[in-house]
N, C-alpha and C positions, 0 to 999 in steps of 0.2 A: 823371227829367226832365233834359233837356239845358240847360246854362247858357245864358241868352239872350245874354250878352256873350262873344264869341269873339275879337274883334279886340283885339290887344295895347294899342293906344292907348286904346280905350274902357275896357278894364280898368284901365289906369293912371289915367285920368281919374276913374273910379269910386272907386278906392282913395284918391286925393288928395281927392276930394269928401267922402267919409265922414270921413277924418282931419281935414280942414279944419273940418268942421262939428262934430266932437266937441270940438275946441278945446284939447286937452291931450295930452301924450305918453302913448303906450300901449306895452305890451310886445307882442312878436310874436304871442303866443298870442291876446291880445284883438283885435288887428288882424285876424288870420286869422278869428277867430270872427265878427266883425261883417261882414267882406267876403263870406264864403262861406255864412253861415247861411240866407239866403233862396234859395239856389240860383242866384243871378245870375251867380256866378263859381265855377269849380271850383278845388279846392285847388292843383293843379299850375300852372294859369295864374296864380293869385294869387301863388304863391311865386316864379315866374319874373319876373313883372312888378314885384313888390315889390323884388326884388334889383336890377332895372334902374333903378327909381326912386331907390334909394340911390346907385347908381353915377353917375346923371345929376345928382345934387345936389338932387333934389326932396324927398327925405326925409333927415333927419339922424338919426344914432345917438348916444345919450349914456347916461350912467348916472344913475339916480335916487338918492335919499338912502339907499336900502337896497343900492345897488350893482347893481341889476338893469338890464339894457339896455332902454332905451325908445326909441321913435321918434317924431319930430314932423315936420310939414310945414315945409319951409324957406320963406323969402320967395319964392324962385323957384317952388316947388311951389304956394304959395298963388296966385300969379299964374296959373299953368297951370290950377289948379282953378277959379278964378273966371272965367277967360276961356273955358274950354272945357266947363264943366259943362252947357251947353245941348245939347251933342252927345249926352247921355244922356237918354233919355225921362224926363220929369218924374215920371211915375208910379213908375218904378223908383227914382229918386233919393229921393222922399218916403217910399215904403214902406221902403226899405232904411235910411234915416236913422232913421226911427221905430223900426224893429226894433233897430238898433244901440244907440240910446239906452236902450231897454228892457232889452236884454241887459246893458249896462254897469251900469245901475241895479240889476238883480238881483245882479250880481257884487259891487258895492260893499256891498250890504246882506247879502251872504252867503246870499242866498236860493237855494234849489234847488227845482226842480220835480220832484216824485216822483209816481208813479202806482202804484196797487195794484189788482189785480182779484181778485175772489173769485167762485167759481162760485155761481150762484143755486140754492137748494134746489128740488127738484122738487115 
């Protein structure tokens, strides 16, 4: 499946929208997971746009209490996300935010999804 968002500005707005609505700092791995999980954005576009958002001052980098690097949306980034979010289809925004919150909830609880299949006896 081809990622629906291809324009760099749309991808940046999408990243800021998700991070803004999560509301707390996340590490790179979690941000990557929530942005690419539904196939809206591919990994390479995400990584490039994320780095540019940091360089432009829309996302800040800091250390949490365990010393891990985490990222948060700056005031400038919040303004961009709030004023430009309508550029992204509402259906994409809502579905992706719901998926992101579900994924982060699973991770916080330490939940894992496992699947096992066994052949049916003849």
